[in-house]
C-alpha positions as CSV (number, residue, x, y, z in Angstrom):
1,M,-1.2,-38.1,-21.3
2,L,-4.1,-38.4,-18.8
3,A,-3.2,-41.2,-16.0
4,A,-4.3,-44.9,-17.0
5,G,-8.3,-45.3,-16.9
6,P,-11.5,-44.3,-18.2
7,V,-12.5,-40.5,-18.5
8,N,-16.5,-40.8,-17.9
9,T,-17.4,-37.1,-17.4
10,R,-15.5,-33.6,-18.2
11,P,-15.3,-32.7,-14.4
12,S,-13.5,-35.7,-13.3
13,A,-11.2,-34.3,-16.2
14,V,-10.9,-30.7,-15.0
15,S,-10.4,-32.3,-11.5
16,H,-7.8,-34.3,-12.4
17,V,-6.2,-31.5,-14.4
18,L,-6.3,-29.0,-11.9
19,Q,-4.1,-31.7,-9.3
20,R,-1.8,-32.2,-11.8
21,C,-1.0,-28.2,-12.1
22,R,-1.1,-27.9,-8.5
23,T,1.5,-30.4,-7.5
24,R,3.9,-29.5,-10.6
25,D,3.8,-25.8,-9.3
26,G,4.1,-27.1,-5.9
27,L,1.2,-25.3,-4.8
28,V,-0.2,-28.3,-2.7
29,T,1.6,-31.2,-1.1
30,D,0.7,-34.6,-0.3
31,S,0.0,-34.1,3.2
32,L,-3.1,-32.1,2.2
33,T,-6.8,-33.5,2.4
34,L,-9.7,-31.3,0.8
35,P,-12.9,-31.5,3.0
36,S,-16.1,-32.4,0.9
37,A,-17.9,-29.4,-0.6
38,A,-20.4,-29.8,2.1
39,A,-18.1,-29.3,5.0
40,Q,-16.2,-26.1,2.8
41,E,-19.5,-24.5,2.4
42,P,-20.6,-21.9,5.4
43,G,-24.1,-20.8,6.0
44,D,-25.3,-17.7,4.5
45,R,-25.6,-16.1,7.9
46,Y,-22.2,-16.8,8.6
47,K,-20.6,-15.0,5.8
48,W,-22.1,-11.8,6.8
49,M,-21.0,-11.9,10.3
50,V,-17.6,-12.4,9.0
51,L,-17.9,-9.3,6.4
52,S,-19.2,-7.4,8.9
53,N,-16.3,-8.4,12.0
54,T,-13.5,-8.1,9.3
55,T,-14.4,-5.2,8.1
56,L,-14.5,-3.4,11.5
57,G,-11.1,-5.0,12.2
58,V,-9.3,-3.6,9.0
59,L,-11.1,0.0,9.5
60,M,-10.0,0.1,13.0
61,A,-6.2,-0.5,11.9
62,T,-6.2,2.1,9.0
63,I,-8.0,4.2,10.8
64,D,-5.0,4.3,13.4
65,S,-2.6,4.3,10.8
66,S,-3.5,7.7,10.1
67,I,-5.2,9.2,13.2
68,M,-1.7,10.5,14.1
69,L,-1.1,12.4,11.2
70,I,-3.1,15.3,12.0
71,A,-3.4,14.9,15.8
72,L,0.5,15.0,16.0
73,P,1.0,18.7,17.2
74,D,-1.5,18.1,19.8
75,I,0.4,14.6,20.9
76,F,3.8,16.6,20.6
77,R,2.1,19.5,23.0
78,G,0.7,17.0,25.2
79,I,3.8,15.4,26.1
80,G,6.2,18.8,26.0
81,I,8.8,18.2,23.2
82,N,9.6,20.4,19.7
83,P,9.3,18.0,17.0
84,L,11.1,20.6,14.9
85,L,13.8,20.3,16.9
86,P,16.9,17.9,15.0
87,G,17.4,15.8,17.9
88,N,13.6,15.1,18.0
89,T,13.0,14.3,14.2
90,F,13.3,10.6,14.9
91,Y,10.4,10.8,17.3
92,L,8.6,12.3,14.9
93,L,9.1,10.1,11.8
94,W,8.7,7.0,13.9
95,M,5.3,7.7,15.2
96,I,4.1,8.1,11.5
97,L,5.9,5.4,10.2
98,S,6.5,2.6,13.0
99,F,2.7,1.5,12.6
100,L,3.2,1.0,8.9
101,V,6.7,-0.6,8.6
102,V,5.9,-3.3,11.3
103,S,2.6,-4.5,9.7
104,S,4.5,-4.4,6.3
105,V,6.8,-6.6,7.5
106,L,5.0,-8.9,9.5
107,V,1.7,-9.6,7.2
108,V,3.3,-12.5,5.2
109,S,4.2,-14.6,8.2
110,L,1.6,-14.0,10.1
111,G,-0.6,-15.1,6.7
112,R,1.2,-18.0,6.8
113,L,0.7,-18.8,10.4
114,G,-2.8,-18.2,9.4
115,D,-2.7,-21.3,6.6
116,M,-0.6,-23.5,9.2
117,Y,-2.9,-23.1,12.6
118,G,-5.7,-21.5,11.2
119,R,-7.2,-18.1,10.0
120,V,-9.5,-17.2,12.5
121,K,-7.2,-18.2,15.5
122,M,-4.2,-15.5,14.4
123,Y,-7.2,-13.2,13.2
124,N,-8.7,-13.3,17.0
125,L,-5.4,-13.0,18.5
126,G,-4.9,-9.9,16.7
127,F,-8.0,-8.1,18.1
128,A,-6.9,-9.0,21.2
129,V,-3.4,-7.6,20.7
130,Y,-4.3,-4.2,18.9
131,T,-6.8,-3.5,21.6
132,F,-4.2,-4.3,24.5
133,F,-1.5,-1.8,23.2
134,S,-3.7,1.1,21.8
135,L,-4.7,0.8,25.8
136,L,-1.2,1.2,26.7
137,L,-0.9,4.0,24.1
138,T,-3.2,6.0,26.5
139,I,-1.4,5.6,29.8
140,T,1.8,7.2,29.3
141,W,3.0,9.2,32.7
142,M,6.0,10.6,31.2
143,S,6.7,13.5,28.9
144,G,9.3,14.5,27.2
145,T,11.6,12.4,25.1
146,A,10.6,9.1,27.6
147,A,7.4,10.0,26.5
148,A,7.7,9.8,22.7
149,L,9.9,7.2,22.9
150,W,7.3,4.9,25.0
151,L,4.7,5.9,22.2
152,V,6.7,4.7,19.3
153,I,7.4,1.0,21.1
154,M,4.0,1.0,21.9
155,R,2.6,1.8,18.1
156,V,4.9,-1.0,17.1
157,F,3.5,-3.6,19.0
158,Q,0.0,-1.9,17.9
159,G,1.0,-2.9,14.4
160,V,1.9,-6.1,15.0
161,G,-1.9,-6.7,16.3
162,A,-2.7,-5.2,13.1
163,A,-0.9,-7.4,10.8
164,F,-2.6,-10.2,12.6
165,L,-6.0,-8.8,11.4
166,I,-5.0,-7.3,7.7
167,A,-3.3,-10.8,7.1
168,N,-5.8,-12.8,7.4
169,S,-8.9,-10.9,7.0
170,S,-8.9,-11.1,3.1
171,A,-8.3,-15.1,3.4
172,I,-11.2,-15.5,5.8
173,L,-13.9,-13.7,3.5
174,T,-12.9,-15.4,0.6
175,D,-13.2,-18.5,2.5
176,A,-16.7,-17.6,3.5
177,F,-18.0,-16.2,0.6
178,P,-18.9,-18.2,-2.8
179,E,-16.9,-17.1,-5.8
180,G,-19.7,-14.9,-7.3
181,Q,-19.7,-12.8,-4.4
182,R,-16.0,-12.2,-3.3
183,G,-15.3,-9.5,-5.5
184,M,-18.5,-7.3,-3.9
185,A,-17.3,-8.9,-0.1
186,L,-13.2,-8.0,-0.5
187,G,-14.5,-4.7,-2.3
188,I,-16.5,-3.5,1.0
189,N,-13.7,-4.7,3.2
190,Q,-11.2,-3.0,1.1
191,V,-13.0,0.4,0.6
192,A,-13.3,0.1,4.4
193,G,-9.4,-0.1,4.8
194,I,-8.3,2.2,2.4
195,S,-11.0,4.8,3.6
196,G,-10.4,4.0,7.1
197,S,-7.0,6.3,6.4
198,F,-8.9,9.5,5.4
199,I,-11.4,8.7,8.3
200,G,-8.5,9.0,10.7
201,L,-7.3,12.1,9.4
202,V,-11.0,14.0,10.6
203,L,-10.8,12.0,13.8
204,G,-7.3,13.0,14.6
205,G,-8.4,16.5,14.2
206,I,-11.6,16.1,16.4
207,L,-10.0,14.1,19.3
208,G,-7.0,15.3,19.5
209,P,-7.7,19.1,20.3
210,I,-9.9,17.7,23.2
211,Q,-7.0,15.5,24.7
212,W,-4.5,13.6,22.8
213,R,-5.1,10.5,24.6
214,L,-8.2,10.0,23.5
215,I,-7.1,9.4,20.1
216,F,-5.7,5.9,21.1
217,L,-8.2,5.3,23.6
218,V,-11.2,5.7,21.1
219,S,-10.0,2.0,19.6
220,V,-10.4,-0.1,23.1
221,P,-13.8,0.2,23.7
222,I,-14.2,-1.1,19.7
223,G,-11.7,-3.4,20.2
224,L,-12.9,-5.3,22.7
225,F,-16.4,-5.7,21.4
226,A,-14.8,-6.9,18.3
227,T,-12.5,-9.3,19.8
228,I,-15.3,-11.0,22.5
229,W,-17.4,-11.3,18.9
230,A,-15.2,-12.6,16.8
231,Y,-14.0,-15.3,19.6
232,R,-17.5,-16.0,20.1
233,N,-18.7,-16.4,16.3
234,L,-16.1,-16.8,14.0
235,R,-14.8,-20.6,12.9
236,E,-12.4,-22.1,10.4
237,V,-14.4,-23.3,7.5
238,K,-11.3,-24.5,5.5
239,V,-8.5,-27.2,6.3
240,R,-5.4,-26.3,8.1
241,R,-2.2,-27.1,6.4
242,H,0.4,-28.0,8.5
243,G,4.2,-27.2,7.7
244,R,7.0,-26.1,9.5
245,I,8.1,-22.1,10.1
246,D,10.6,-21.0,7.7
247,W,13.0,-18.9,10.2
248,P,16.0,-18.4,7.8
249,G,13.2,-16.6,5.5
250,N,11.6,-15.1,7.9
251,V,14.6,-13.3,9.6
252,T,15.8,-12.2,6.4
253,F,12.9,-10.7,5.2
254,A,12.2,-8.8,8.1
255,V,15.6,-7.5,8.5
256,G,15.9,-6.7,4.9
257,L,12.7,-4.8,4.4
258,I,13.3,-3.3,7.8
259,A,16.4,-2.0,6.5
260,V,15.2,-0.7,3.2
261,M,12.5,1.6,5.1
262,V,15.0,2.6,7.6
263,G,17.3,3.7,4.5
264,I,14.3,5.2,3.1
265,T,13.0,7.3,6.0
266,Y,16.2,8.7,6.7
267,G,17.5,9.4,2.9
268,I,14.6,12.8,3.2
269,Q,16.6,14.0,6.3
270,P,19.8,16.5,5.6
271,Y,23.2,14.7,6.0
272,G,26.0,17.0,6.5
273,G,25.8,19.6,4.0
274,H,23.3,18.2,1.9
275,T,19.6,18.9,1.9
276,M,18.9,15.2,1.8
277,G,20.7,11.8,3.5
278,W,20.7,9.9,0.1
279,T,24.6,10.1,0.4
280,S,24.8,9.2,3.8
281,P,27.2,6.3,4.4
282,F,24.0,4.9,7.1
283,V,21.4,5.0,4.5
284,L,23.5,3.5,1.7
285,G,24.7,1.1,4.1
286,C,21.0,0.2,4.9
287,L,19.7,0.1,1.3
288,I,22.8,-2.1,0.0
289,A,22.5,-4.6,3.0
290,G,18.5,-4.4,3.0
291,T,18.8,-5.3,-0.7
292,S,21.0,-8.1,-0.5
293,L,19.2,-9.7,2.3
294,L,16.0,-9.3,0.0
295,V,17.9,-11.2,-2.7
296,A,19.1,-13.8,0.0
297,F,15.5,-14.5,0.9
298,C,14.5,-15.1,-2.5
299,V,17.2,-17.6,-2.9
300,I,16.2,-19.4,0.2
301,E,12.6,-19.7,-0.8
302,T,13.2,-21.6,-3.9
303,R,15.4,-24.1,-1.6
304,V,13.4,-24.5,1.6
305,A,10.4,-27.2,2.1
306,D,7.6,-25.0,3.3
307,P,8.7,-21.1,2.3
308,M,7.2,-18.4,4.2
309,F,7.1,-16.6,0.4
310,R,5.1,-18.6,-2.0
311,L,7.4,-17.7,-5.2
312,S,5.6,-20.5,-6.9
313,L,2.2,-18.4,-6.6
314,F,3.6,-15.8,-9.1
315,R,3.2,-18.4,-11.5
316,I,-0.6,-17.8,-11.6
317,R,-1.0,-14.9,-13.9
318,A,-4.0,-13.3,-12.0
319,F,-2.0,-13.2,-8.8
320,S,1.6,-11.9,-10.1
321,A,-0.3,-9.4,-12.6
322,G,-2.8,-8.3,-9.4
323,S,-0.1,-8.1,-7.2
324,L,2.3,-6.0,-9.3
325,S,-0.7,-3.6,-10.2
326,T,-1.2,-3.0,-6.2
327,L,2.7,-2.5,-5.8
328,L,2.5,0.2,-8.4
329,A,-0.9,1.6,-7.2
330,G,0.5,1.8,-3.7
331,I,3.9,3.9,-4.7
332,G,1.1,6.4,-6.9
333,R,-0.6,6.7,-4.2
334,G,1.1,6.5,-1.0
335,G,2.4,9.7,-0.9
336,L,-0.6,12.0,-1.8
337,M,-2.2,11.9,1.5
338,F,1.1,14.1,3.2
339,M,1.0,16.1,-0.2
340,L,-2.5,17.1,0.1
341,I,-1.8,17.9,3.9
342,I,1.3,20.1,3.5
343,W,-0.9,22.0,0.6
344,L,-3.7,22.1,2.9
345,Q,-2.3,22.6,6.5
346,G,0.4,24.8,5.2
347,I,-0.5,26.9,2.3
348,W,-4.3,27.0,1.4
349,L,-5.9,26.9,4.8
350,P,-3.7,29.9,6.3
351,L,-4.9,32.0,3.6
352,H,-8.3,31.4,3.7
353,G,-7.9,32.9,7.2
354,Y,-7.5,29.7,9.6
355,D,-5.4,29.7,12.4
356,F,-2.7,27.3,12.4
357,A,-3.6,25.5,14.8
358,R,-7.2,24.9,13.8
359,T,-5.7,23.4,10.0
360,P,-5.3,20.1,11.2
361,L,-9.2,19.4,12.0
362,W,-10.1,21.5,8.6
363,A,-7.7,19.6,6.0
364,G,-9.3,16.3,6.9
365,I,-12.6,17.8,6.7
366,Y,-12.1,19.0,3.2
367,M,-10.6,15.7,2.1
368,L,-13.3,14.3,2.5
369,P,-14.6,13.8,-1.2
370,L,-11.6,11.6,-1.3
371,T,-13.1,9.5,1.1
372,A,-16.7,9.3,-0.3
373,G,-15.3,8.4,-4.0
374,F,-13.6,5.4,-2.2
375,L,-16.6,4.8,-0.8
376,I,-19.0,5.0,-3.6
377,A,-17.1,3.1,-6.2
378,G,-15.3,0.5,-3.8
379,P,-18.6,-1.5,-3.4
380,I,-19.9,-0.6,-6.9
381,S,-16.9,-2.3,-8.8
382,G,-16.5,-4.6,-6.8
383,I,-20.0,-6.4,-7.6
384,L,-19.2,-6.0,-11.1
385,S,-16.0,-7.6,-11.2
386,D,-18.2,-10.6,-9.9
387,R,-19.6,-10.3,-12.9
388,F,-17.4,-9.1,-15.5
389,G,-14.2,-10.0,-13.8
390,S,-11.2,-7.4,-12.5
391,R,-9.3,-6.6,-15.5
392,P,-11.5,-3.6,-16.9
393,F,-12.6,-1.9,-13.5
394,A,-8.9,-2.2,-11.9
395,T,-7.0,-0.9,-15.1
396,G,-9.8,1.3,-16.0
397,G,-9.4,2.9,-12.4
398,M,-5.9,3.2,-12.7
399,L,-6.0,5.3,-16.1
400,A,-8.7,7.3,-14.1
401,A,-6.4,7.9,-11.1
402,A,-3.7,9.0,-13.6
403,G,-6.2,11.4,-15.3
404,S,-6.9,13.2,-11.8
405,F,-3.7,13.5,-11.0
406,A,-2.9,15.3,-14.3
407,L,-5.8,17.8,-13.7
408,L,-4.7,18.3,-10.1
409,E,-1.2,19.9,-11.6
410,L,-3.0,22.4,-13.2
411,L,-4.8,23.9,-10.3
412,P,-3.7,26.9,-8.9
413,V,-1.4,26.7,-5.2
414,N,-4.8,29.1,-4.3
415,F,-6.9,26.9,-5.8
416,P,-10.9,27.0,-5.7
417,Y,-12.2,24.9,-3.5
418,L,-14.9,23.2,-5.8
419,A,-12.9,22.3,-8.4
420,F,-10.3,20.8,-5.8
421,A,-13.0,18.7,-4.4
422,A,-14.3,17.4,-7.7
423,L,-10.9,16.4,-8.5
424,L,-10.4,14.8,-5.2
425,L,-13.7,12.6,-5.5
426,C,-12.6,11.6,-9.0
427,N,-9.4,10.4,-7.6
428,G,-11.1,8.7,-4.7
429,L,-13.9,6.8,-7.6
430,A,-10.7,5.9,-9.3
431,M,-8.7,4.6,-6.5
432,G,-12.0,2.5,-5.3
433,A,-13.2,0.8,-8.8
434,F,-9.1,0.0,-8.8
435,A,-8.9,-1.4,-4.9
436,A,-11.5,-3.5,-4.4
437,P,-11.6,-5.5,-8.1
438,N,-7.7,-6.0,-8.0
439,R,-7.9,-7.3,-4.3
440,A,-10.8,-9.8,-5.5
441,G,-8.9,-10.8,-8.5
442,V,-6.1,-11.4,-6.6
443,M,-7.7,-13.8,-3.6
444,N,-9.9,-15.4,-6.0
445,S,-6.6,-16.3,-8.4
446,L,-5.1,-18.1,-4.7
447,P,-5.9,-22.3,-3.9
448,A,-7.4,-21.9,-0.5
449,Q,-4.7,-23.4,1.2
450,H,-2.5,-20.6,0.4
451,R,-4.8,-17.5,0.7
452,G,-3.3,-16.7,4.0
453,V,0.0,-15.9,2.8
454,G,-1.2,-14.6,-0.7
455,S,-2.9,-12.3,1.1
456,G,0.4,-11.1,3.4
457,M,2.1,-11.0,0.4
458,N,-0.3,-8.8,-1.3
459,S,-0.7,-6.5,1.6
460,T,3.1,-6.3,1.7
461,F,3.3,-5.2,-1.9
462,Q,1.0,-2.4,-0.8
463,N,2.3,-1.2,2.6
464,S,5.9,-1.1,1.2
465,A,4.7,0.8,-1.4
466,Q,3.7,3.2,0.6
467,V,6.7,3.8,2.7
468,L,8.8,3.8,-0.8
469,S,6.0,6.2,-2.3
470,I,6.6,8.8,0.7
471,G,10.3,8.7,0.2
472,I,9.9,9.5,-3.4
473,F,7.3,12.2,-3.0
474,F,9.4,14.1,-0.4
475,T,12.4,13.7,-2.2
476,L,10.6,15.1,-5.5
477,M,9.0,17.7,-3.0
478,I,12.4,18.8,-1.3
479,I,14.4,18.8,-4.7
480,G,12.0,21.4,-6.2
481,L,11.9,23.7,-2.7
482,S,15.9,23.5,-2.8
483,S,16.0,25.2,-6.5
484,T,13.6,28.5,-5.3
485,L,12.8,28.0,-1.7
486,P,15.9,29.6,-0.2
487,G,16.1,32.8,-2.8
488,A,12.3,33.4,-1.6
489,L,12.9,33.0,1.9
490,Y,15.6,35.1,1.9
491,H,14.5,38.1,0.1
492,G,11.3,37.7,2.2
493,L,12.5,37.9,5.6
494,I,15.0,41.2,4.7
495,S,11.9,42.8,3.2
496,H,10.2,42.4,7.0
497,G,13.6,43.6,8.9
498,V,15.1,40.6,9.6
499,P,19.1,41.4,9.7
500,T,21.1,39.4,6.6
501,A,23.0,37.3,8.8
502,A,19.6,36.2,10.5
503,A,18.1,35.8,7.0
504,R,21.1,34.0,5.3
505,R,20.9,31.5,8.3
506,A,17.3,30.7,8.3
507,A,17.4,30.5,4.6
508,G,20.1,28.1,4.0
509,L,18.2,25.6,6.6
510,P,17.3,22.1,5.0
511,P,14.0,22.3,2.8
512,V,12.8,19.7,5.2
513,T,12.0,21.5,7.8
514,T,9.8,23.9,6.1
515,L,7.7,20.9,5.1
516,F,7.7,19.3,8.3
517,A,6.4,22.6,9.6
518,A,3.5,22.5,7.2
519,F,2.7,19.1,7.4
520,L,2.4,19.7,11.0
521,G,0.2,22.9,10.6
522,Y,3.0,25.3,12.3
523,S,4.1,28.6,11.2
524,P,8.0,27.9,11.4
525,I,9.3,31.4,11.1
526,Q,9.5,31.1,15.2
527,H,11.5,28.4,14.6
528,L,13.5,29.6,11.7
529,L,14.8,32.6,13.0
530,G,14.3,32.1,16.8
531,A,12.6,34.2,19.7
532,P,15.6,36.7,20.1
533,V,15.6,37.7,16.4
534,L,11.9,38.2,16.4
535,Q,12.0,40.5,19.6
536,H,14.4,43.0,18.1
537,L,11.9,43.5,15.1
538,S,9.2,46.1,14.7
539,L,5.7,45.2,15.9
540,A,4.4,45.6,12.7
541,N,7.1,43.5,11.0
542,R,6.7,40.6,13.9
543,T,3.0,40.5,13.5
544,A,3.1,40.3,9.5
545,L,6.0,37.6,10.0
546,N,3.6,35.5,12.0
547,G,0.7,36.1,10.4
548,R,-1.3,33.5,8.3
549,G,-0.4,35.3,5.0
550,F,3.5,35.5,5.2
551,F,4.7,31.7,5.2
552,P,1.7,30.3,3.2
553,S,2.4,33.1,0.4
554,L,6.7,32.8,0.7
555,I,6.4,28.9,-0.2
556,S,3.5,28.8,-2.6
557,E,5.6,29.2,-5.8
558,P,8.5,26.7,-5.0
559,F,5.8,24.5,-3.3
560,Q,4.2,24.0,-6.7
561,H,7.9,23.2,-8.4
562,G,8.0,20.2,-6.1
563,L,4.1,19.2,-6.0
564,H,4.5,19.0,-10.1
565,A,7.2,16.9,-9.7
566,A,5.5,14.8,-7.4
567,F,2.2,14.7,-9.1
568,D,4.0,13.2,-12.5
569,F,5.6,10.7,-11.3
570,A,2.1,9.7,-9.6
571,V,1.0,9.8,-13.4
572,L,3.4,7.4,-14.4
573,A,3.3,5.1,-11.6
574,C,-0.4,4.6,-12.5
575,L,-0.3,4.2,-15.9
576,V,2.2,1.4,-15.8
577,A,-0.2,-0.1,-12.8
578,A,-2.6,0.1,-15.5
579,G,-0.7,-2.1,-18.0
580,A,0.6,-4.4,-15.3
581,S,-3.4,-4.9,-14.6
582,W,-4.3,-5.0,-18.6
583,L,-2.0,-8.2,-18.4
584,R,-4.1,-10.2,-15.8
585,G,-6.1,-12.0,-18.8
586,G,-9.9,-12.5,-18.4
587,K,-11.8,-13.5,-15.2
588,Y,-10.2,-16.0,-13.6
589,I,-11.1,-18.1,-10.1
590,Y,-8.9,-21.1,-8.8
591,S,-11.6,-23.4,-7.6
592,E,-10.7,-26.7,-5.5
593,A,-12.9,-28.8,-8.1
594,T,-14.0,-32.0,-7.5
595,S,-16.1,-34.5,-9.7
596,A,-19.3,-33.6,-7.7
597,D,-18.9,-30.2,-7.4
598,P,-16.9,-29.0,-10.7
599,V,-16.3,-25.6,-11.4
600,P,-15.4,-24.0,-15.0
601,H,-12.0,-22.1,-15.3
602,D,-10.8,-19.9,-17.6
603,R,-9.1,-21.4,-20.0
604,E,-6.1,-18.9,-21.3
605,S,-5.2,-18.4,-17.5
606,E,-5.2,-22.6,-16.5
607,M,-2.8,-22.4,-19.8
608,A,-0.8,-20.0,-18.3
609,L,-0.3,-22.9,-15.3
610,D,0.2,-25.9,-17.3
611,P,-0.6,-26.0,-20.6
612,A,0.5,-29.4,-21.7
613,A,-2.3,-30.1,-18.9
614,I,-4.8,-28.4,-20.9
615,L,-3.6,-30.1,-24.3
616,S,-3.8,-33.5,-22.2
617,E,-7.4,-32.5,-21.3
618,T,-8.4,-31.3,-24.9
């Protein structure tokens, strides 16, 4: 039954039903007061300013998440350490992952702070923090392991600034744009973020050989300009919802997620006599402790007055299905970049006459069709999703991505480039078709006062999935290499005059060393054998072993076994993501409807929230 009193119009009935739904789900408290429709509506010029600034911020943050991948050899040469030595593997892994881990852990908390204290305020602070630590990364005066540790720590704080930007940009965009244009705006923003990951590869390949500090310095002038621009022009257009910080939830979530990510990171490294560390007490301890803390976090969030992670949001089907799709798509896509870099730098480019020192730049260039696919499909699918809803484009994108991964398996390791480029373009188009509508669907499903935390939750799924995906892809690749690489390496070395003992020792080293060498664009033969062994070989054998063809030819067949296993997993993850995306239902936009400004709702999605209320309305 509706509350006592006449219901004169359908709009007022809708408003009343929505209020009951939100209160029952715990999405609104009595302290929240909504501004009038006129007060919420930003100007037309302002929304484009928001789009350009937030897109620049997300693009800059994601470029820096990948710019190091290609430039790592130049960085390590610049600070004077060998990343392939066992004691230096820590620096290799955490220069790559520290930025991603920190941003994954903090985006929900910083999105929640944006809901409480102002999204624009938190976003502006993020630009300033990000720019400041980008500058500190360029002024390293040390060398060796001290310089490497400095870079890891500064990358952590740079990741904090990036988390401020990522956590609040989608919410600010959703506040600024009307419902009929959010897909387009979020599509441009989301695709800029994904494309930035691949643009960073090219920039790293160009700037790293010139001077490794430039890969960090390039962000400083852009960051200074964007920080001043944001502080001068962005403004809050939605009411803030005051509350208390959920310290138990924040601590258990942060520590638990970090422990899981650390366990995954060290799980792919050798332990004792094992090729990987999944049986290591440290890895098992991190995974068990992290999982336990995350379970405790979920219990805490159901019992505190102002939870950090709004579990009640998962009652909104469009949000829960979209977030699950984000997680699964991230798992399927996250390790792809690493596999493609290893494939190009370690095998294909050297076989086609490129020196190992030049392969990082050209790997980024040859992967540009993937970026082009994102740039083409993202905005178009975002615009179309404004009209037709997210489900057909996000679901179709995941199905097409699964098909592109399956077709990549059919290519030989030494592929014809046009076929490879066409499949990369198809994969980029598919992922772009998924990413923009899915993000728009998630943000449209959220109440205005929870867009910051909802955006942070979605970003956490995306970033955490990437770390998980890297662990899964590398694990599958190492399993594939372990079965065939030792024998191929042993016989290949023996055939070029390497003593039996030295060949057996090199063949017994963990395959992850070979993978890291290929990832960095190094020929690992000198590392595997050592200079004394090479010096005692004939000039012809030494030249052959250090040449462009020996290592790529040796690793091609073992690499293909691991690559097929990784792509099989990617196909499965994308198919499950497509199924999850389909479950989101039809087009749905959550609206703070009032009697003066009614907005129609998808009745199926409303019934998912509160069937009794809809029946009462009828």
